[in-house]
mmCIF file as Biopython writes it, N, C-alpha, C and O atoms, coordinates in Angstrom:
data_model
#
loop_
_atom_site.group_PDB
_atom_site.id
_atom_site.type_symbol
_atom_site.label_atom_id
_atom_site.label_alt_id
_atom_site.label_comp_id
_atom_site.label_asym_id
_atom_site.label_entity_id
_atom_site.label_seq_id
_atom_site.pdbx_PDB_ins_code
_atom_site.Cartn_x
_atom_site.Cartn_y
_atom_site.Cartn_z
_atom_site.occupancy
_atom_site.B_iso_or_equiv
_atom_site.auth_seq_id
_atom_site.auth_asym_id
_atom_site.pdbx_PDB_model_num
ATOM 1   N N  . UNK A ? 1  ? -4.421 7.469   9.517   1.0 0.0 1  A 1 
ATOM 2   C CA . UNK A ? 1  ? -4.458 5.802   8.891   1.0 0.0 1  A 1 
ATOM 3   C C  . UNK A ? 1  ? -3.082 5.830   8.323   1.0 0.0 1  A 1 
ATOM 4   O O  . UNK A ? 1  ? -2.558 6.673   7.595   1.0 0.0 1  A 1 
ATOM 5   N N  . UNK A ? 2  ? -2.447 4.327   8.995   1.0 0.0 2  A 1 
ATOM 6   C CA . UNK A ? 2  ? -1.161 4.093   8.479   1.0 0.0 2  A 1 
ATOM 7   C C  . UNK A ? 2  ? -1.053 3.090   7.648   1.0 0.0 2  A 1 
ATOM 8   O O  . UNK A ? 2  ? -1.968 2.268   7.664   1.0 0.0 2  A 1 
ATOM 9   N N  . UNK A ? 3  ? 0.127  2.881   6.673   1.0 0.0 3  A 1 
ATOM 10  C CA . UNK A ? 3  ? -0.409 1.478   5.832   1.0 0.0 3  A 1 
ATOM 11  C C  . UNK A ? 3  ? 1.229  1.248   5.781   1.0 0.0 3  A 1 
ATOM 12  O O  . UNK A ? 3  ? 2.288  1.869   5.679   1.0 0.0 3  A 1 
ATOM 13  N N  . UNK A ? 4  ? 0.611  -0.270  5.943   1.0 0.0 4  A 1 
ATOM 14  C CA . UNK A ? 4  ? 1.903  -1.392  6.729   1.0 0.0 4  A 1 
ATOM 15  C C  . UNK A ? 4  ? 1.875  -2.145  5.766   1.0 0.0 4  A 1 
ATOM 16  O O  . UNK A ? 4  ? 1.031  -1.949  4.891   1.0 0.0 4  A 1 
ATOM 17  N N  . UNK A ? 5  ? 2.873  -3.306  5.657   1.0 0.0 5  A 1 
ATOM 18  C CA . UNK A ? 5  ? 3.412  -3.927  4.106   1.0 0.0 5  A 1 
ATOM 19  C C  . UNK A ? 5  ? 3.903  -4.999  5.250   1.0 0.0 5  A 1 
ATOM 20  O O  . UNK A ? 5  ? 4.477  -4.665  6.286   1.0 0.0 5  A 1 
ATOM 21  N N  . UNK A ? 6  ? 3.527  -6.550  4.821   1.0 0.0 6  A 1 
ATOM 22  C CA . UNK A ? 6  ? 4.579  -7.513  5.364   1.0 0.0 6  A 1 
ATOM 23  C C  . UNK A ? 6  ? 5.247  -7.944  4.060   1.0 0.0 6  A 1 
ATOM 24  O O  . UNK A ? 6  ? 4.701  -8.380  3.046   1.0 0.0 6  A 1 
ATOM 25  N N  . UNK A ? 7  ? 6.744  -7.697  4.335   1.0 0.0 7  A 1 
ATOM 26  C CA . UNK A ? 7  ? 7.365  -7.526  3.504   1.0 0.0 7  A 1 
ATOM 27  C C  . UNK A ? 7  ? 7.844  -9.288  2.766   1.0 0.0 7  A 1 
ATOM 28  O O  . UNK A ? 7  ? 8.509  -9.588  1.775   1.0 0.0 7  A 1 
ATOM 29  N N  . UNK A ? 8  ? 7.200  -10.046 3.709   1.0 0.0 8  A 1 
ATOM 30  C CA . UNK A ? 8  ? 7.271  -11.596 3.585   1.0 0.0 8  A 1 
ATOM 31  C C  . UNK A ? 8  ? 6.743  -11.898 2.611   1.0 0.0 8  A 1 
ATOM 32  O O  . UNK A ? 8  ? 7.276  -12.655 1.800   1.0 0.0 8  A 1 
ATOM 33  N N  . UNK A ? 9  ? 5.295  -11.265 2.408   1.0 0.0 9  A 1 
ATOM 34  C CA . UNK A ? 9  ? 4.416  -11.275 1.665   1.0 0.0 9  A 1 
ATOM 35  C C  . UNK A ? 9  ? 4.470  -10.636 0.195   1.0 0.0 9  A 1 
ATOM 36  O O  . UNK A ? 9  ? 4.208  -11.071 -0.927  1.0 0.0 9  A 1 
ATOM 37  N N  . UNK A ? 10 ? 4.821  -9.692  0.583   1.0 0.0 10 A 1 
ATOM 38  C CA . UNK A ? 10 ? 5.290  -9.240  -0.820  1.0 0.0 10 A 1 
ATOM 39  C C  . UNK A ? 10 ? 5.960  -9.317  -1.676  1.0 0.0 10 A 1 
ATOM 40  O O  . UNK A ? 10 ? 7.165  -9.399  -1.438  1.0 0.0 10 A 1 
ATOM 41  N N  . UNK A ? 11 ? 5.413  -9.327  -3.299  1.0 0.0 11 A 1 
ATOM 42  C CA . UNK A ? 11 ? 5.960  -10.231 -4.403  1.0 0.0 11 A 1 
ATOM 43  C C  . UNK A ? 11 ? 6.561  -9.176  -5.006  1.0 0.0 11 A 1 
ATOM 44  O O  . UNK A ? 11 ? 7.560  -9.597  -5.588  1.0 0.0 11 A 1 
ATOM 45  N N  . UNK A ? 12 ? 6.390  -7.632  -5.191  1.0 0.0 12 A 1 
ATOM 46  C CA . UNK A ? 12 ? 6.644  -6.704  -6.181  1.0 0.0 12 A 1 
ATOM 47  C C  . UNK A ? 12 ? 5.562  -6.462  -7.219  1.0 0.0 12 A 1 
ATOM 48  O O  . UNK A ? 12 ? 5.771  -5.510  -7.970  1.0 0.0 12 A 1 
ATOM 49  N N  . UNK A ? 13 ? 4.229  -7.288  -7.429  1.0 0.0 13 A 1 
ATOM 50  C CA . UNK A ? 13 ? 3.601  -7.347  -8.273  1.0 0.0 13 A 1 
ATOM 51  C C  . UNK A ? 13 ? 3.330  -5.714  -9.017  1.0 0.0 13 A 1 
ATOM 52  O O  . UNK A ? 13 ? 3.521  -5.574  -10.225 1.0 0.0 13 A 1 
ATOM 53  N N  . UNK A ? 14 ? 2.981  -4.821  -8.351  1.0 0.0 14 A 1 
ATOM 54  C CA . UNK A ? 14 ? 2.733  -3.374  -8.425  1.0 0.0 14 A 1 
ATOM 55  C C  . UNK A ? 14 ? 1.974  -3.566  -8.254  1.0 0.0 14 A 1 
ATOM 56  O O  . UNK A ? 14 ? 2.080  -2.619  -9.033  1.0 0.0 14 A 1 
ATOM 57  N N  . UNK A ? 15 ? 0.686  -3.954  -7.913  1.0 0.0 15 A 1 
ATOM 58  C CA . UNK A ? 15 ? -0.933 -3.293  -8.304  1.0 0.0 15 A 1 
ATOM 59  C C  . UNK A ? 15 ? -0.989 -2.002  -7.403  1.0 0.0 15 A 1 
ATOM 60  O O  . UNK A ? 15 ? -1.623 -1.021  -7.791  1.0 0.0 15 A 1 
ATOM 61  N N  . UNK A ? 16 ? -0.416 -2.006  -6.366  1.0 0.0 16 A 1 
ATOM 62  C CA . UNK A ? 16 ? -0.520 -0.860  -5.275  1.0 0.0 16 A 1 
ATOM 63  C C  . UNK A ? 16 ? 0.104  -0.172  -6.413  1.0 0.0 16 A 1 
ATOM 64  O O  . UNK A ? 16 ? -0.470 -0.703  -7.365  1.0 0.0 16 A 1 
ATOM 65  N N  . UNK A ? 17 ? 0.789  0.539   -6.815  1.0 0.0 17 A 1 
ATOM 66  C CA . UNK A ? 17 ? 1.554  1.375   -7.627  1.0 0.0 17 A 1 
ATOM 67  C C  . UNK A ? 17 ? 0.822  2.000   -8.574  1.0 0.0 17 A 1 
ATOM 68  O O  . UNK A ? 17 ? 0.759  3.226   -8.661  1.0 0.0 17 A 1 
ATOM 69  N N  . UNK A ? 18 ? -0.012 0.871   -9.646  1.0 0.0 18 A 1 
ATOM 70  C CA . UNK A ? 18 ? -1.452 1.685   -10.277 1.0 0.0 18 A 1 
ATOM 71  C C  . UNK A ? 18 ? -2.132 2.368   -9.886  1.0 0.0 18 A 1 
ATOM 72  O O  . UNK A ? 18 ? -2.395 3.484   -10.332 1.0 0.0 18 A 1 
ATOM 73  N N  . UNK A ? 19 ? -2.801 1.559   -8.460  1.0 0.0 19 A 1 
ATOM 74  C CA . UNK A ? 19 ? -3.851 1.955   -8.140  1.0 0.0 19 A 1 
ATOM 75  C C  . UNK A ? 19 ? -3.411 3.506   -7.211  1.0 0.0 19 A 1 
ATOM 76  O O  . UNK A ? 19 ? -4.267 4.390   -7.182  1.0 0.0 19 A 1 
ATOM 77  N N  . UNK A ? 20 ? -2.164 3.720   -6.546  1.0 0.0 20 A 1 
ATOM 78  C CA . UNK A ? 20 ? -1.631 4.991   -5.678  1.0 0.0 20 A 1 
ATOM 79  C C  . UNK A ? 20 ? -0.197 4.934   -5.741  1.0 0.0 20 A 1 
ATOM 80  O O  . UNK A ? 20 ? 0.455  4.294   -4.915  1.0 0.0 20 A 1 
ATOM 81  N N  . UNK A ? 21 ? 0.508  5.810   -7.030  1.0 0.0 21 A 1 
ATOM 82  C CA . UNK A ? 21 ? 1.423  5.868   -7.645  1.0 0.0 21 A 1 
ATOM 83  C C  . UNK A ? 21 ? 2.522  7.239   -6.707  1.0 0.0 21 A 1 
ATOM 84  O O  . UNK A ? 21 ? 3.717  7.524   -6.786  1.0 0.0 21 A 1 
ATOM 85  N N  . UNK A ? 22 ? 1.275  7.837   -5.809  1.0 0.0 22 A 1 
ATOM 86  C CA . UNK A ? 22 ? 2.130  8.906   -5.337  1.0 0.0 22 A 1 
ATOM 87  C C  . UNK A ? 22 ? 2.287  8.000   -3.868  1.0 0.0 22 A 1 
ATOM 88  O O  . UNK A ? 22 ? 3.080  8.507   -3.075  1.0 0.0 22 A 1 
ATOM 89  N N  . UNK A ? 23 ? 1.720  6.906   -3.483  1.0 0.0 23 A 1 
ATOM 90  C CA . UNK A ? 23 ? 2.173  6.355   -1.967  1.0 0.0 23 A 1 
ATOM 91  C C  . UNK A ? 23 ? 2.977  5.337   -1.807  1.0 0.0 23 A 1 
ATOM 92  O O  . UNK A ? 23 ? 3.836  5.104   -0.957  1.0 0.0 23 A 1 
ATOM 93  N N  . UNK A ? 24 ? 2.365  4.388   -3.299  1.0 0.0 24 A 1 
ATOM 94  C CA . UNK A ? 24 ? 3.490  3.341   -3.175  1.0 0.0 24 A 1 
ATOM 95  C C  . UNK A ? 24 ? 4.737  3.273   -4.664  1.0 0.0 24 A 1 
ATOM 96  O O  . UNK A ? 24 ? 4.586  4.044   -5.612  1.0 0.0 24 A 1 
ATOM 97  N N  . UNK A ? 25 ? 5.861  2.279   -4.627  1.0 0.0 25 A 1 
ATOM 98  C CA . UNK A ? 25 ? 6.802  2.808   -5.875  1.0 0.0 25 A 1 
ATOM 99  C C  . UNK A ? 25 ? 6.605  0.957   -5.767  1.0 0.0 25 A 1 
ATOM 100 O O  . UNK A ? 25 ? 6.273  0.568   -4.647  1.0 0.0 25 A 1 
ATOM 101 N N  . UNK A ? 26 ? 6.791  -0.147  -6.857  1.0 0.0 26 A 1 
ATOM 102 C CA . UNK A ? 26 ? 7.253  -0.700  -7.039  1.0 0.0 26 A 1 
ATOM 103 C C  . UNK A ? 26 ? 8.233  -1.325  -7.322  1.0 0.0 26 A 1 
ATOM 104 O O  . UNK A ? 26 ? 8.490  -1.323  -8.526  1.0 0.0 26 A 1 
ATOM 105 N N  . UNK A ? 27 ? 8.917  -1.886  -6.672  1.0 0.0 27 A 1 
ATOM 106 C CA . UNK A ? 27 ? 10.361 -2.538  -6.583  1.0 0.0 27 A 1 
ATOM 107 C C  . UNK A ? 27 ? 10.466 -3.876  -7.095  1.0 0.0 27 A 1 
ATOM 108 O O  . UNK A ? 27 ? 9.413  -4.513  -7.153  1.0 0.0 27 A 1 
ATOM 109 N N  . UNK A ? 28 ? 11.895 -4.622  -7.610  1.0 0.0 28 A 1 
ATOM 110 C CA . UNK A ? 28 ? 11.842 -5.384  -8.308  1.0 0.0 28 A 1 
ATOM 111 C C  . UNK A ? 28 ? 11.448 -6.461  -7.382  1.0 0.0 28 A 1 
ATOM 112 O O  . UNK A ? 28 ? 10.898 -7.357  -8.022  1.0 0.0 28 A 1 
ATOM 113 N N  . UNK A ? 29 ? 11.520 -6.729  -6.067  1.0 0.0 29 A 1 
ATOM 114 C CA . UNK A ? 29 ? 11.065 -7.761  -5.841  1.0 0.0 29 A 1 
ATOM 115 C C  . UNK A ? 29 ? 9.902  -7.486  -3.957  1.0 0.0 29 A 1 
ATOM 116 O O  . UNK A ? 29 ? 9.803  -8.324  -3.062  1.0 0.0 29 A 1 
ATOM 117 N N  . UNK A ? 30 ? 9.401  -6.389  -3.981  1.0 0.0 30 A 1 
ATOM 118 C CA . UNK A ? 30 ? 8.643  -5.714  -3.068  1.0 0.0 30 A 1 
ATOM 119 C C  . UNK A ? 30 ? 8.010  -4.237  -3.623  1.0 0.0 30 A 1 
ATOM 120 O O  . UNK A ? 30 ? 7.779  -3.751  -4.730  1.0 0.0 30 A 1 
ATOM 121 N N  . UNK A ? 31 ? 7.883  -3.861  -2.385  1.0 0.0 31 A 1 
ATOM 122 C CA . UNK A ? 31 ? 7.273  -2.376  -2.550  1.0 0.0 31 A 1 
ATOM 123 C C  . UNK A ? 31 ? 7.998  -1.549  -1.627  1.0 0.0 31 A 1 
ATOM 124 O O  . UNK A ? 31 ? 8.662  -1.993  -0.690  1.0 0.0 31 A 1 
ATOM 125 N N  . UNK A ? 32 ? 7.826  -0.082  -1.974  1.0 0.0 32 A 1 
ATOM 126 C CA . UNK A ? 32 ? 8.627  0.655   -0.857  1.0 0.0 32 A 1 
ATOM 127 C C  . UNK A ? 32 ? 7.193  1.959   -0.944  1.0 0.0 32 A 1 
ATOM 128 O O  . UNK A ? 32 ? 6.678  2.482   -1.932  1.0 0.0 32 A 1 
ATOM 129 N N  . UNK A ? 33 ? 6.952  2.109   0.305   1.0 0.0 33 A 1 
ATOM 130 C CA . UNK A ? 33 ? 5.783  2.709   0.941   1.0 0.0 33 A 1 
ATOM 131 C C  . UNK A ? 33 ? 6.358  3.964   0.691   1.0 0.0 33 A 1 
ATOM 132 O O  . UNK A ? 33 ? 7.178  4.178   1.584   1.0 0.0 33 A 1 
ATOM 133 N N  . UNK A ? 34 ? 6.304  5.003   -0.204  1.0 0.0 34 A 1 
ATOM 134 C CA . UNK A ? 34 ? 6.417  6.522   -0.347  1.0 0.0 34 A 1 
ATOM 135 C C  . UNK A ? 34 ? 6.060  7.235   1.161   1.0 0.0 34 A 1 
ATOM 136 O O  . UNK A ? 34 ? 6.827  7.897   1.861   1.0 0.0 34 A 1 
ATOM 137 N N  . UNK A ? 35 ? 4.798  6.918   1.393   1.0 0.0 35 A 1 
ATOM 138 C CA . UNK A ? 35 ? 4.112  7.716   2.713   1.0 0.0 35 A 1 
ATOM 139 C C  . UNK A ? 35 ? 2.992  6.600   3.218   1.0 0.0 35 A 1 
ATOM 140 O O  . UNK A ? 35 ? 2.027  6.038   2.699   1.0 0.0 35 A 1 
ATOM 141 N N  . UNK A ? 36 ? 3.627  6.587   4.476   1.0 0.0 36 A 1 
ATOM 142 C CA . UNK A ? 36 ? 2.976  5.829   5.418   1.0 0.0 36 A 1 
ATOM 143 C C  . UNK A ? 36 ? 2.058  6.120   6.175   1.0 0.0 36 A 1 
ATOM 144 O O  . UNK A ? 36 ? 1.413  5.368   6.906   1.0 0.0 36 A 1 
ATOM 145 N N  . UNK A ? 37 ? 1.956  7.343   6.011   1.0 0.0 37 A 1 
ATOM 146 C CA . UNK A ? 37 ? 0.458  8.651   6.566   1.0 0.0 37 A 1 
ATOM 147 C C  . UNK A ? 37 ? 0.650  9.740   5.497   1.0 0.0 37 A 1 
ATOM 148 O O  . UNK A ? 37 ? 1.244  10.794  5.266   1.0 0.0 37 A 1 
ATOM 149 N N  . UNK A ? 38 ? -0.678 8.363   4.711   1.0 0.0 38 A 1 
ATOM 150 C CA . UNK A ? 38 ? -1.660 9.746   4.007   1.0 0.0 38 A 1 
ATOM 151 C C  . UNK A ? 38 ? -2.661 10.395  4.103   1.0 0.0 38 A 1 
ATOM 152 O O  . UNK A ? 38 ? -3.704 9.832   4.434   1.0 0.0 38 A 1 
ATOM 153 N N  . UNK A ? 39 ? -2.631 11.586  3.874   1.0 0.0 39 A 1 
ATOM 154 C CA . UNK A ? 39 ? -3.911 12.289  4.310   1.0 0.0 39 A 1 
ATOM 155 C C  . UNK A ? 39 ? -4.918 11.806  3.713   1.0 0.0 39 A 1 
ATOM 156 O O  . UNK A ? 39 ? -4.684 11.034  2.783   1.0 0.0 39 A 1 
ATOM 157 N N  . UNK A ? 40 ? -6.260 12.095  4.044   1.0 0.0 40 A 1 
ATOM 158 C CA . UNK A ? 40 ? -7.629 11.557  3.912   1.0 0.0 40 A 1 
ATOM 159 C C  . UNK A ? 40 ? -8.102 11.573  2.247   1.0 0.0 40 A 1 
ATOM 160 O O  . UNK A ? 40 ? -9.043 10.957  1.748   1.0 0.0 40 A 1 
ATOM 161 N N  . UNK A ? 41 ? -7.124 12.491  1.571   1.0 0.0 41 A 1 
ATOM 162 C CA . UNK A ? 41 ? -7.228 12.689  -0.289  1.0 0.0 41 A 1 
ATOM 163 C C  . UNK A ? 41 ? -7.059 11.605  -0.577  1.0 0.0 41 A 1 
ATOM 164 O O  . UNK A ? 41 ? -7.780 11.181  -1.480  1.0 0.0 41 A 1 
ATOM 165 N N  . UNK A ? 42 ? -6.097 10.704  0.006   1.0 0.0 42 A 1 
ATOM 166 C CA . UNK A ? 42 ? -5.687 9.414   -0.750  1.0 0.0 42 A 1 
ATOM 167 C C  . UNK A ? 42 ? -5.923 7.755   -0.263  1.0 0.0 42 A 1 
ATOM 168 O O  . UNK A ? 42 ? -5.386 6.687   -0.558  1.0 0.0 42 A 1 
ATOM 169 N N  . UNK A ? 43 ? -7.199 8.248   0.782   1.0 0.0 43 A 1 
ATOM 170 C CA . UNK A ? 43 ? -8.012 7.391   1.326   1.0 0.0 43 A 1 
ATOM 171 C C  . UNK A ? 43 ? -8.465 6.244   0.301   1.0 0.0 43 A 1 
ATOM 172 O O  . UNK A ? 43 ? -8.541 5.148   0.857   1.0 0.0 43 A 1 
ATOM 173 N N  . UNK A ? 44 ? -8.731 6.238   -0.839  1.0 0.0 44 A 1 
ATOM 174 C CA . UNK A ? 44 ? -9.608 5.764   -1.887  1.0 0.0 44 A 1 
ATOM 175 C C  . UNK A ? 44 ? -8.911 5.013   -2.566  1.0 0.0 44 A 1 
ATOM 176 O O  . UNK A ? 44 ? -9.136 3.876   -2.980  1.0 0.0 44 A 1 
ATOM 177 N N  . UNK A ? 45 ? -7.990 5.717   -2.684  1.0 0.0 45 A 1 
ATOM 178 C CA . UNK A ? 45 ? -6.377 4.899   -3.693  1.0 0.0 45 A 1 
ATOM 179 C C  . UNK A ? 45 ? -5.995 3.743   -2.728  1.0 0.0 45 A 1 
ATOM 180 O O  . UNK A ? 45 ? -6.157 2.536   -2.913  1.0 0.0 45 A 1 
ATOM 181 N N  . UNK A ? 46 ? -5.417 4.420   -1.583  1.0 0.0 46 A 1 
ATOM 182 C CA . UNK A ? 46 ? -5.051 3.190   -0.806  1.0 0.0 46 A 1 
ATOM 183 C C  . UNK A ? 46 ? -6.048 1.861   -0.500  1.0 0.0 46 A 1 
ATOM 184 O O  . UNK A ? 46 ? -5.677 0.695   -0.634  1.0 0.0 46 A 1 
ATOM 185 N N  . UNK A ? 47 ? -7.239 2.234   -0.110  1.0 0.0 47 A 1 
ATOM 186 C CA . UNK A ? 47 ? -8.122 1.491   0.345   1.0 0.0 47 A 1 
ATOM 187 C C  . UNK A ? 47 ? -7.838 0.362   -0.753  1.0 0.0 47 A 1 
ATOM 188 O O  . UNK A ? 47 ? -7.427 -0.722  -0.340  1.0 0.0 47 A 1 
ATOM 189 N N  . UNK A ? 48 ? -8.064 0.578   -2.352  1.0 0.0 48 A 1 
ATOM 190 C CA . UNK A ? 48 ? -7.646 -0.016  -3.672  1.0 0.0 48 A 1 
ATOM 191 C C  . UNK A ? 48 ? -6.499 -1.085  -3.547  1.0 0.0 48 A 1 
ATOM 192 O O  . UNK A ? 48 ? -6.494 -2.314  -3.617  1.0 0.0 48 A 1 
ATOM 193 N N  . UNK A ? 49 ? -5.540 -0.147  -3.337  1.0 0.0 49 A 1 
ATOM 194 C CA . UNK A ? 49 ? -4.132 -0.850  -3.391  1.0 0.0 49 A 1 
ATOM 195 C C  . UNK A ? 49 ? -4.532 -2.433  -2.835  1.0 0.0 49 A 1 
ATOM 196 O O  . UNK A ? 49 ? -4.383 -3.523  -3.387  1.0 0.0 49 A 1 
ATOM 197 N N  . UNK A ? 50 ? -5.104 -2.066  -1.494  1.0 0.0 50 A 1 
ATOM 198 C CA . UNK A ? 50 ? -4.890 -3.089  -0.440  1.0 0.0 50 A 1 
ATOM 199 C C  . UNK A ? 50 ? -5.856 -4.071  -0.840  1.0 0.0 50 A 1 
ATOM 200 O O  . UNK A ? 50 ? -5.893 -5.262  -0.531  1.0 0.0 50 A 1 
ATOM 201 N N  . UNK A ? 51 ? -6.528 -3.500  -1.471  1.0 0.0 51 A 1 
ATOM 202 C CA . UNK A ? 51 ? -7.887 -4.550  -1.609  1.0 0.0 51 A 1 
ATOM 203 C C  . UNK A ? 51 ? -6.904 -5.801  -2.964  1.0 0.0 51 A 1 
ATOM 204 O O  . UNK A ? 51 ? -6.795 -7.019  -3.108  1.0 0.0 51 A 1 
ATOM 205 N N  . UNK A ? 52 ? -6.332 -4.401  -3.759  1.0 0.0 52 A 1 
ATOM 206 C CA . UNK A ? 52 ? -5.968 -5.277  -5.077  1.0 0.0 52 A 1 
ATOM 207 C C  . UNK A ? 52 ? -4.619 -6.447  -4.873  1.0 0.0 52 A 1 
ATOM 208 O O  . UNK A ? 52 ? -4.452 -7.437  -5.586  1.0 0.0 52 A 1 
ATOM 209 N N  . UNK A ? 53 ? -3.765 -6.038  -3.739  1.0 0.0 53 A 1 
ATOM 210 C CA . UNK A ? 53 ? -2.911 -6.923  -3.878  1.0 0.0 53 A 1 
ATOM 211 C C  . UNK A ? 53 ? -3.060 -8.665  -3.373  1.0 0.0 53 A 1 
ATOM 212 O O  . UNK A ? 53 ? -3.607 -9.275  -2.454  1.0 0.0 53 A 1 
ATOM 213 N N  . UNK A ? 54 ? -2.344 -8.950  -4.398  1.0 0.0 54 A 1 
ATOM 214 C CA . UNK A ? 54 ? -2.755 -10.247 -4.986  1.0 0.0 54 A 1 
ATOM 215 C C  . UNK A ? 54 ? -1.974 -11.177 -3.876  1.0 0.0 54 A 1 
ATOM 216 O O  . UNK A ? 54 ? -2.073 -12.402 -3.959  1.0 0.0 54 A 1 
ATOM 217 N N  . UNK A ? 55 ? -1.393 -10.721 -3.101  1.0 0.0 55 A 1 
ATOM 218 C CA . UNK A ? 55 ? -0.982 -11.696 -1.698  1.0 0.0 55 A 1 
ATOM 219 C C  . UNK A ? 55 ? -0.701 -11.246 -0.925  1.0 0.0 55 A 1 
ATOM 220 O O  . UNK A ? 55 ? 0.328  -11.404 -0.268  1.0 0.0 55 A 1 
ATOM 221 N N  . UNK A ? 56 ? -2.380 -9.858  -0.645  1.0 0.0 56 A 1 
ATOM 222 C CA . UNK A ? 56 ? -2.807 -9.680  1.087   1.0 0.0 56 A 1 
ATOM 223 C C  . UNK A ? 56 ? -1.228 -9.152  1.615   1.0 0.0 56 A 1 
ATOM 224 O O  . UNK A ? 56 ? -0.805 -9.715  2.625   1.0 0.0 56 A 1 
ATOM 225 N N  . UNK A ? 57 ? -0.289 -8.028  0.928   1.0 0.0 57 A 1 
ATOM 226 C CA . UNK A ? 57 ? 0.954  -8.113  2.247   1.0 0.0 57 A 1 
ATOM 227 C C  . UNK A ? 57 ? 0.966  -6.433  2.300   1.0 0.0 57 A 1 
ATOM 228 O O  . UNK A ? 57 ? 2.081  -5.913  2.268   1.0 0.0 57 A 1 
ATOM 229 N N  . UNK A ? 58 ? -0.411 -5.405  2.393   1.0 0.0 58 A 1 
ATOM 230 C CA . UNK A ? 58 ? -1.205 -4.508  2.666   1.0 0.0 58 A 1 
ATOM 231 C C  . UNK A ? 58 ? -2.032 -4.260  3.310   1.0 0.0 58 A 1 
ATOM 232 O O  . UNK A ? 58 ? -3.134 -4.686  2.964   1.0 0.0 58 A 1 
ATOM 233 N N  . UNK A ? 59 ? -1.939 -3.518  4.464   1.0 0.0 59 A 1 
ATOM 234 C CA . UNK A ? 59 ? -3.436 -3.242  5.114   1.0 0.0 59 A 1 
ATOM 235 C C  . UNK A ? 59 ? -3.285 -1.931  5.698   1.0 0.0 59 A 1 
ATOM 236 O O  . UNK A ? 59 ? -2.245 -1.285  5.568   1.0 0.0 59 A 1 
ATOM 237 N N  . UNK A ? 60 ? -4.469 -1.447  6.452   1.0 0.0 60 A 1 
ATOM 238 C CA . UNK A ? 60 ? -4.166 0.461   6.869   1.0 0.0 60 A 1 
ATOM 239 C C  . UNK A ? 60 ? -4.268 -0.052  8.529   1.0 0.0 60 A 1 
ATOM 240 O O  . UNK A ? 60 ? -5.025 -0.886  9.025   1.0 0.0 60 A 1 
ATOM 241 N N  . UNK A ? 61 ? -3.460 0.583   9.012   1.0 0.0 61 A 1 
ATOM 242 C CA . UNK A ? 61 ? -4.132 0.798   10.268  1.0 0.0 61 A 1 
ATOM 243 C C  . UNK A ? 61 ? -4.996 1.685   10.531  1.0 0.0 61 A 1 
ATOM 244 O O  . UNK A ? 61 ? -4.676 2.497   9.663   1.0 0.0 61 A 1 
ATOM 245 N N  . UNK A ? 62 ? -6.345 2.427   11.374  1.0 0.0 62 A 1 
ATOM 246 C CA . UNK A ? 62 ? -6.695 3.569   11.493  1.0 0.0 62 A 1 
ATOM 247 C C  . UNK A ? 62 ? -5.732 4.198   12.259  1.0 0.0 62 A 1 
ATOM 248 O O  . UNK A ? 62 ? -4.715 3.510   12.346  1.0 0.0 62 A 1 
ATOM 249 N N  . UNK A ? 63 ? -5.651 5.754   13.125  1.0 0.0 63 A 1 
ATOM 250 C CA . UNK A ? 63 ? -5.067 6.177   13.792  1.0 0.0 63 A 1 
ATOM 251 C C  . UNK A ? 63 ? -5.677 5.571   15.558  1.0 0.0 63 A 1 
ATOM 252 O O  . UNK A ? 63 ? -5.264 5.382   16.702  1.0 0.0 63 A 1 
ATOM 253 N N  . UNK A ? 64 ? -6.527 5.506   14.975  1.0 0.0 64 A 1 
ATOM 254 C CA . UNK A ? 64 ? -7.614 5.070   16.510  1.0 0.0 64 A 1 
ATOM 255 C C  . UNK A ? 64 ? -6.986 3.530   17.341  1.0 0.0 64 A 1 
ATOM 256 O O  . UNK A ? 64 ? -7.217 3.086   18.466  1.0 0.0 64 A 1 
ATOM 257 N N  . UNK A ? 65 ? -6.213 3.070   16.333  1.0 0.0 65 A 1 
ATOM 258 C CA . UNK A ? 65 ? -6.516 1.699   16.429  1.0 0.0 65 A 1 
ATOM 259 C C  . UNK A ? 65 ? -4.841 1.791   18.122  1.0 0.0 65 A 1 
ATOM 260 O O  . UNK A ? 65 ? -4.533 0.772   18.740  1.0 0.0 65 A 1 
#
């Protein structure tokens, strides 16, 4: 699984960091992805971060895509 962010959409709300603080770091007006290829143990938290992003700036891409 790979995480991608659309920085044109991201506004730095920080919902992703609240869901997966070991993967995301909210900054002033965007997010920094600390681990763009997290292992399976983080899948549920990453999926929640993607789901709850208020601007829909995050997405995951499966390895087989």
